[in-house]
KOLBA-184387 format. One line per 8 residues: number of its first residue (from 1); for each residue x, y, z of C-alpha. Coordinates in Angstrom, 3 decimals. Example, Ala and Ser with C-alpha at 12.3 -4.5 7.8 and 13.67 -1.06 7.14 Angstrom:
<rs>
1) 12.300,-4.500,7.800 | 13.670,-1.060,7.140
</rs>
This chain:
<rs>
1) 22.229,10.582,19.773 | 20.197,8.200,18.860 | 16.114,8.540,19.063 | 13.823,5.552,19.530 | 10.594,6.227,18.978 | 7.205,3.392,19.922 | 4.158,3.331,17.687 | 1.928,5.563,20.081
9) 4.576,8.355,18.951 | 4.812,7.445,15.862 | 0.205,8.288,15.160 | 0.504,11.132,16.721 | 3.160,12.691,14.289 | 1.868,11.458,10.902 | -0.617,13.285,9.360 | -2.509,11.866,6.964
17) -2.316,14.828,4.018 | 1.097,15.253,4.765 | 2.330,11.872,4.156 | 0.193,11.726,0.994 | 2.440,14.345,-0.213 | 5.642,13.071,1.039 | 4.625,9.582,-0.995 | 3.975,11.031,-3.831
25) 7.502,13.027,-3.964 | 9.569,9.620,-2.844 | 7.726,7.584,-5.389 | 8.328,10.039,-8.198 | 11.922,10.255,-7.032 | 12.104,6.517,-6.974 | 10.965,6.427,-10.783 | 13.466,9.190,-12.171
33) 16.414,7.339,-10.623 | 17.353,9.558,-7.820 | 16.941,6.233,-5.484 | 19.453,3.531,-4.988 | 17.191,0.430,-3.841 | 17.667,-3.005,-4.907 | 14.857,-5.573,-4.572 | 13.786,-6.586,-0.753
41) 15.591,-9.683,0.205 | 13.351,-12.433,1.345 | 14.061,-15.293,3.614 | 11.226,-17.691,3.670 | 11.099,-19.454,7.293 | 7.550,-21.442,5.960 | 6.506,-21.246,2.434 | 2.699,-19.586,3.244
49) 3.202,-18.676,6.692 | 6.315,-17.216,7.767 | 9.187,-14.585,6.299 | 11.485,-11.955,7.333 | 12.463,-9.214,4.573 | 14.762,-6.435,4.724 | 14.110,-3.380,2.722 | 17.437,-0.673,2.512
57) 17.006,2.618,0.873 | 18.920,5.958,0.034 | 17.447,8.665,-1.461 | 19.005,12.303,-1.719 | 18.037,13.038,1.642 | 17.354,10.039,3.777 | 19.297,6.665,4.372 | 17.699,3.266,6.690
65) 16.469,0.228,5.972 | 13.128,-1.731,6.752 | 13.788,-5.395,9.315 | 10.195,-6.981,8.602 | 8.261,-9.818,9.798 | 5.515,-10.822,7.568 | 3.418,-14.264,9.027 | 0.229,-15.191,6.989
73) -0.308,-17.167,9.783 | -1.616,-14.600,12.068 | -4.503,-12.924,9.912 | -6.719,-15.489,11.813 | -5.157,-14.372,15.596 | -4.747,-10.684,17.354 | -1.491,-10.605,16.064 | 0.014,-8.606,13.101
81) 0.623,-10.271,10.087 | 3.222,-7.712,9.482 | 5.563,-6.701,11.888 | 8.284,-4.237,11.571 | 11.637,-2.414,12.594 | 12.721,0.519,11.067 | 16.505,2.495,11.561 | 17.602,5.674,9.803
89) 21.156,6.488,10.075 | 22.491,10.114,8.330 | 23.277,10.165,4.381 | 26.359,12.515,5.315 | 28.090,10.493,7.823 | 26.470,6.693,8.299 | 25.536,7.608,12.033 | 22.502,6.154,13.444
97) 19.547,8.521,13.930 | 16.627,6.544,15.010 | 14.997,3.378,15.426 | 11.258,2.950,15.698 | 8.262,0.965,15.684 | 7.398,-0.176,11.779 | 4.020,-1.778,11.362 | 1.988,0.955,11.355
105) 4.239,3.105,9.352 | 4.165,0.158,7.136 | 0.082,0.436,7.434 | -0.141,4.345,6.974 | 2.338,5.001,4.177 | 1.133,1.324,1.922 | -2.417,3.452,2.188 | -1.266,7.316,1.689
113) 0.653,5.796,-1.625 | -2.793,4.318,-2.641 | -4.302,7.302,-1.685 | -1.327,9.158,-3.783 | -2.645,6.826,-7.078 | -6.324,7.339,-6.287 | -6.234,11.026,-6.848 | -4.592,11.015,-10.359
121) -6.230,7.946,-11.444 | -9.789,8.002,-10.198 | -13.036,9.985,-12.004 | -13.341,13.230,-9.215 | -16.639,12.525,-9.188 | -15.870,9.483,-7.697 | -18.375,8.427,-4.423 | -18.801,4.441,-4.201
129) -15.969,2.650,-2.273 | -15.640,-1.006,-2.104 | -13.626,-2.855,0.278 | -12.424,-6.197,-0.552 | -10.696,-7.140,3.115 | -12.078,-6.076,6.303 | -8.422,-5.791,8.364 | -5.770,-2.801,8.860
137) -5.069,-2.346,5.385 | -9.426,-1.546,4.816 | -9.553,0.788,7.665 | -5.965,2.668,6.569 | -7.317,2.937,3.257 | -10.652,4.072,4.509 | -9.029,6.870,6.190 | -6.496,8.306,3.693
145) -8.976,7.665,0.392 | -11.069,9.638,2.320 | -8.298,12.839,1.794 | -8.965,12.975,-1.590 | -12.241,11.186,-2.560 | -15.988,12.037,-1.142 | -17.589,8.542,-0.907 | -21.281,8.947,0.673
153) -21.559,4.909,-0.561 | -19.032,2.365,1.419 | -19.535,-1.260,0.701 | -16.926,-4.100,2.624 | -16.742,-7.709,1.883 | -14.547,-10.383,3.960 | -13.328,-13.883,3.111 | -14.651,-13.731,6.852
161) -18.239,-12.689,6.788 | -18.296,-12.025,10.724 | -14.968,-9.801,10.400 | -16.838,-7.573,7.523 | -20.040,-7.417,10.108 | -17.582,-5.954,12.698 | -16.059,-3.874,10.530 | -19.414,-2.251,8.729
169) -20.665,-2.170,12.441 | -17.836,0.302,13.416 | -17.481,2.903,10.343 | -20.798,3.030,9.291 | -20.563,1.070,6.200 | -22.605,-1.794,4.360 | -21.197,-5.634,4.691 | -22.493,-7.246,1.436
177) -21.136,-9.916,-0.667 | -18.004,-9.264,-3.264 | -20.029,-8.921,-6.298 | -22.440,-6.474,-4.937 | -20.096,-4.781,-3.540 | -18.293,-4.179,-6.632 | -20.309,-3.612,-8.576 | -20.905,0.741,-9.641
185) -18.023,1.064,-7.167 | -15.549,3.941,-8.477 | -12.952,2.777,-6.244 | -11.917,-0.333,-5.280 | -9.165,-1.634,-2.739 | -8.859,-5.480,-2.494 | -6.391,-6.323,0.360 | -6.970,-9.810,1.294
193) -4.755,-13.237,2.659 | -6.021,-14.455,-1.021 | -3.766,-17.007,-2.809 | -6.530,-17.330,-5.695 | -8.468,-14.029,-7.152 | -11.648,-12.757,-4.848 | -11.992,-9.921,-7.583 | -13.222,-10.579,-11.054
201) -13.114,-8.213,-14.035 | -16.419,-8.729,-15.210 | -18.224,-6.761,-11.599 | -15.846,-3.456,-12.424 | -17.225,-0.205,-13.844 | -15.596,0.762,-16.714 | -13.511,3.887,-15.469 | -13.332,2.431,-12.019
209) -10.294,2.256,-10.163 | -8.527,-0.524,-8.088 | -5.949,-0.514,-5.773 | -4.511,-4.039,-5.049 | -2.747,-4.433,-1.793 | -2.779,-8.181,-1.370 | -0.858,-10.954,-3.121 | 2.361,-10.114,-2.347
217) 4.694,-13.768,-3.631 | 5.040,-14.427,-6.929 | 2.551,-17.723,-6.803 | -0.280,-15.700,-5.301 | -3.422,-13.757,-6.619 | -6.167,-11.634,-5.883 | -7.021,-10.598,-9.121 | -8.636,-12.627,-12.332
225) -7.204,-12.155,-15.428 | -10.131,-9.840,-16.895 | -8.852,-7.569,-14.114 | -5.354,-7.936,-14.954 | -6.284,-6.796,-18.906 | -7.037,-3.282,-18.013 | -4.158,-0.460,-17.132 | -1.825,-1.618,-14.637
233) -0.067,1.146,-13.092 | 2.893,-0.394,-10.375 | 5.263,1.219,-7.411 | 8.185,-0.574,-9.121 | 8.516,-2.183,-12.364 | 11.558,-4.915,-11.617 | 9.400,-5.924,-7.869 | 6.180,-6.392,-10.177
241) 7.877,-8.890,-12.081 | 9.856,-10.772,-9.490 | 7.096,-10.071,-6.699 | 3.741,-9.960,-7.844 | 1.536,-13.318,-8.790 | -1.382,-10.925,-9.599 | 1.425,-9.865,-12.667 | 3.870,-12.633,-13.392
249) 0.725,-15.411,-14.153 | -1.452,-13.091,-16.049 | 1.904,-11.905,-18.327 | 0.229,-8.419,-17.824 | 1.724,-5.278,-19.955 | 2.654,-2.472,-17.288 | 1.493,1.137,-18.259 | 3.758,2.963,-15.986
257) 4.983,3.268,-12.603 | 3.201,5.112,-10.085 | 6.288,7.643,-10.049 | 6.483,8.018,-13.483 | 3.115,9.277,-13.636 | 3.748,11.271,-10.521 | 6.382,13.437,-12.263 | 4.900,13.353,-15.526
265) 6.952,11.145,-17.575 | 3.911,9.335,-17.610 | 0.317,10.594,-18.661 | -3.043,10.060,-16.388 | -4.749,7.684,-18.635 | -8.127,9.530,-18.896 | -11.225,7.545,-18.756 | -9.852,4.389,-18.129
273) -10.131,1.173,-16.059 | -7.145,1.131,-14.124 | -4.895,-1.032,-11.542 | -2.620,0.106,-9.211 | -0.981,-3.120,-8.304 | 1.643,-2.065,-5.134 | 3.820,-4.288,-3.276 | 5.726,-1.569,-1.130
281) 9.153,-0.052,-1.104 | 12.475,0.515,1.390 | 11.653,4.376,-0.279 | 8.198,4.701,1.374 | 9.350,3.570,4.644 | 12.539,5.468,4.803 | 10.659,8.465,3.991 | 8.217,8.166,6.367
289) 10.061,7.158,8.981 | 12.141,10.279,8.078 | 8.879,12.496,8.153 | 7.970,11.345,11.790 | 11.546,11.955,12.947 | 11.760,15.203,11.996 | 8.124,15.454,13.916 | 8.908,14.375,17.163
297) 12.460,15.671,17.210 | 11.026,19.118,16.969 | 8.404,18.231,19.647 | 11.082,16.880,21.616 | 13.352,20.044,20.980
</rs>
């Protein structure tokens, strides 16, 4: 029987620590070549405004695809910029198993991947977090990163100052300008709708770790060339070299995929300033959706 799950059920089913561990395993399998996953197919409906993406993946234990809309033009409204539906199938027979709302899965798996990477790359005594951006990814990263590091100083900046002030009031953090947010921060999250760099490498303290979430198009940037001159980790080399303006336009050298570090293929760089450029992979969505299906199927008997 085909199961259907709404966002409220999905939120109740996903536990941060379990999801972080699942994302680490999924990316290790991806980098080890145990996942069948083509590059996502992007239909440009209207450049810089409306996109439709299809993201299939097959792992040894799960098979499915995500259909996702990316509407940056929604940023100024109450409508999310990313909305999605995830479909799961039985890998052995091809039978449909579940269909579910994918907006929250996209939000949470993105932050969970950043948390897994941060746990490997950020200094163990990290205590200052900077958030550049004040949307759903800033919120989810604040929650996810708290699972792997204890931050006693959190600063937020937004291209819209009022949004930063509102975020700061809601979560008990400090709203400030971008440079002041980043100076001295141990971990920096960049999750904006920017087309041009908002993070300057000159602001980063030596040994800081950056999770860069935005700028998912080959001509968009969030990070300047000085940021990209540091040690770069990506979720997928192939995707980064085709989709990431930060990587493409800076001609940055990629040190490793996150999965290579998780699997022990590449060592975690010690005491280096590191940048994780996240684009998001279908395998992350499919594994997260499988986790939801297992939890909710058990709950419903």
